[in-house]
N, C-alpha and C positions, 0 to 999 in steps of 0.2 A: 531697293529706294536707293538713290545715289545719295553718299553722305551730302552734307553742306559745303563741307573742304570738296568733295568733287565735283560738286555744282560749281563752285568759285574758279575750281580748275576749268570746266568745259566755258564756262562764261569770258574766261580769259582769252579762248582761243580767238574770239572776234569773228573777223569776216571772212577767215580763213574757209574758201569754197570746197567741200567734198565731195568725192564721188559718191553713189549711191553703197558701194561696197564698205567703203571709208567711214563713212556717216551714218550707217543706220545703229551701228552697237552704241555711238553717242547719244543719239536721237532716243534710242531706248533708253539709255541712262538716264538720261533727262527726264522722260514723262512716264516710266514705270513706276507704277504705285501711285499715279496722280489721276484727277478727273481734269481733263484738260478740254478749253473752247478751239475752235477751229475757226481760221478766216481763211474762204477759198476766193480764188480768183479765176480767171477765163482758161489759166492752164487745165483748172480740173475736167474741163468741157472738151479738150481739145481734141482726147481720144474718142470724143461722139461725135466728132466731125463737125464740130462748132469753133470756126477761128478765132485762133487769137489774136487780135490785130495789133498789139505792142509785140510780138513776138521779134526774136530775131530774123533779119531779110526781109518784115514787114513793108512797104510802102508808106511814108508817113500820111495821115488822114486828118482831114480837117472835118469835123465833126458838125452836125448841124447844133446850133445852140436853141436855149428854149427863146430867146429873144427874136431870133431869125425863125423860129418855128410861128410865134403867133402874131408875127407883123409882116410877113412876107409869103403872099400866097402860093408866087411861083414855086419857092424852095420848099413851101409845106407840100405842094402835090408831089414834087420829086421826091421828098422825104417818104410818103405815105406811098410810092410807086415804088421804090427800091424797096421798103421796109416790106411790104405786103409780100414780095417775092422772097424776102430774107425768113419772113414768116414759116414760110412751107418749110424750110431746112430746120428751124427750131421746130415745129411740131412733130417733125418726122425723128428727130433727135432721140436716142435711149440713153438711160445712165450708163454709165462703165464701171469697171470694177473699182474704179478708186472711189467713185460715188457710193457702192455698195459698199465698201469695207468701210467706210466713215458710218454709215448705217448700221452695219453691224458694231461698230466701236460703241455708238450709241445704246443700242440695247443690250450690249455688255456693262454698262454702266459707266463706261472710260470718258467717252466724249461727252460733256456736257449741254453741247450746244454747237449751233454752226451758223456763224454770221456770214454772207455770200455778197461778194461784189457782182454776179452773175445772175442775169434775168432771165435763164433758161429754164428755169424750174425744177432742174432734175436731180436735187439734193432731194425733194420731197418727195417725186414720182421714186427715186431709190428706197423710201422708206423711212430717209430721217424724219424726223418728229419737230424738234424744237430749233427751228430754222428762219431767221431774220433775212428778207432779200433787202438788204441795206437800199438798193439800188432800183428795187420795185422788180414788177415782171411783167414779160412782153405778153403773159397770156389774158392780161386784161387791158380793158382801153376805158378811160376817163374823161368826162366832160370837164372842162375848164371854168364852164360857167356853173354849173349846176352841181357837179360831184356826182352825178350818177355813175356808175361803173357797170362795163358792158362787158362780156364774154369776147374774147379776141376771135376764137374760133368761128360764132356767130359774124361778127364783125367782117371775117375774111370772106364768108360764105357770099355775104352782100356787095363785098367787093369785086368778086369773082365775076357776079352775076352783069356787075354795073359797068365792068371793065375788061370785058371778054376779050379785046384786042390785044390786050398785053401779052397774050401766048402766041400772037402773030408771029412768023418767021423775021428774026433781025429787030426784035421788038427790046431784047435785054442782052445786055453786054456787061460780062464779068469782066471786073476790074484787077489788075494783078494780087490785089490784097485780099480778093473774097469779097468785096463788095460788090453791090448791083447798081449800075446804071443803066437806067432805061430811056431809050427813043420814046421820044413824043411825051412825057413824064405831064409835059402841061395839059395834055388831055384827060389824066388822070382824075377820076370823079370819088372823091369822099362823102360820105353822106354826113349829114350834121346829128347832133344826138337829137334821139327821137322823142325825148323828154321836152327840151325845152329849146332846141334848134341851135345850140352850142359847140362851140368846137372841139372835135376830138382829139384825144391824144393817146399814145401808149403809156401806159402807168409806171413809167420809167422815169428814173432822173437825168433830165437831158444835162450839157455843160452848161452852165450857168446858173443852176436852180441849187438851191441846198437841199441836202436829205435831210427829209422830214424828220422834225424833233424827236417825235416818238419813237422811230427805228431806232435813231442813233442811240437814245436812252435806252432801249432793248438791247440794242449790239453792246456797250458800256456792259450792262447787266450782266450778259453773258460772259465776259473776259474776267469781271470784277470776282463774280463767284467761281471762277472756274481756279485750279492751281498751277497752271502753266497754257500756253498760247502755241498753237500748231498753224503755221500759215501755208498754204498748199498753193501754188500756181499763180502768185500775185507778185507782180513787180513791184507793187506799192506804190504807183506813180502818184495814185489819187488819196487826196489828204486823208479822205476817211478812214481807210485803212492804216495810214501813218499812226493816227491819233490812237486809234486801237493797240496799236504794236507799242506806243509810248505809254499807253493807260498801263498794260502789263508790265514791261518793263522798270517803270517809276513804283510799282507795287512789290517789284522783285519777285515778279512770277519768269520762269525762265521762257524763253522764247526760242523754237524750233519754225526753222524756214527752208522751204523745199521749192525749187523752183531754178527753171533753165534760164541762167541770165542772172547777173547782177540785181538788188533790190536797194530800193532807199532807206531801208533797214535792217541790212545787215550787220552794221555796227552793233545793233542792238541784242544781236542773237544770240545764245550760248551753242548753238550748231546750225550751219548753214551746209543745204545739202544739194550739189547741183545736178538734180536729175530729174526724168520724169516724174509726175504724181502720180499716175497708175500704180507704177511699179513700186513706188516707195510706201502707198497706201494700202498695196496689198499685202507689204513685208509687214509694215507696224502693225495691220490688225493679225497678222499670224502671232507676231512676238507678244502683243499687247494685251490680248483679249484674254 
C-alpha cells in the first residue's frame, strides 16, 4: 500500500495524462490494498460494439429531450423508430474483457460496487453484482402514466410485427456517428401501455430529466463506502458523474481516471491514464486481485 506521503505526491501529479505503460504502476500504487468503487462510462462498452457518441471524431448530436418526447408525436415516432433498430445492436452486444475484469475484481473483494452511466446492462451480464445503473437500462420500458414496467424484448417483438416495413430496402440510413435515421419514421407505430393506455418510454434518463433521487443516493453510498474511486471510459460530461468524483475528492479518497481524451475532472485525479479501458482493466485485474 502506498504511504500517505506517496499518495500526496501522486495527487500532486494532477492532470498529467499518462500512457498505459507509464500510468499502470502509479494506478496500482494508489489502489493496492484498497476496496474501491468504479464509475463507468461509454468507453467501457466500445469494445463490445456499442459506439461512444462523445469520442474523438464523432459528429455533434442533438439528443432527444424529455420534453420533446412527451409533447411532439412526430419526434417521438422518429425516436422510437431509430431506438428500435438500435436496440438490436444492444441486445446482440456481449460483455468484453473489461466488464469481466471488473466482475472478477468484485468477486475478489477489491471492487466494492459499480456506478455505470451506461444503459446496456453489460456489467450485470458479465457477472458484477452491486451495480447502480444511474441512467437506467434499455432492456426495460416504462409507462409514463401508471408506471408499469415492461420487457424491452417483448415490446421489440411487437414492434417488429406492427412495423414490418422498417426492414424494407432503403428504409434505414446509418449516420456517420452510428445513429440511425429511418426513412418514413412518421409511419412507425408504437403501442400504448397495455395496462392503462399511457405513453411508453425506454426506462432511461433523457436529456432534461433528473437522475432519480434513490439512484443517486445509491451511487453516493457506493462511493462513500469505498477507499478510492476508479473512473473508466467516461469524459464526465454529465453532471452526475462529476458530482460523484467531487464527492470522493472532498473525502480525500484518491481518484484514478482511465479514458481516451481529457475529462472534466482530470484535476481531481491522483492518476490519469490515456488508454483504452479493456486493456487497462485487464492489467489492473492481474495486478490487484
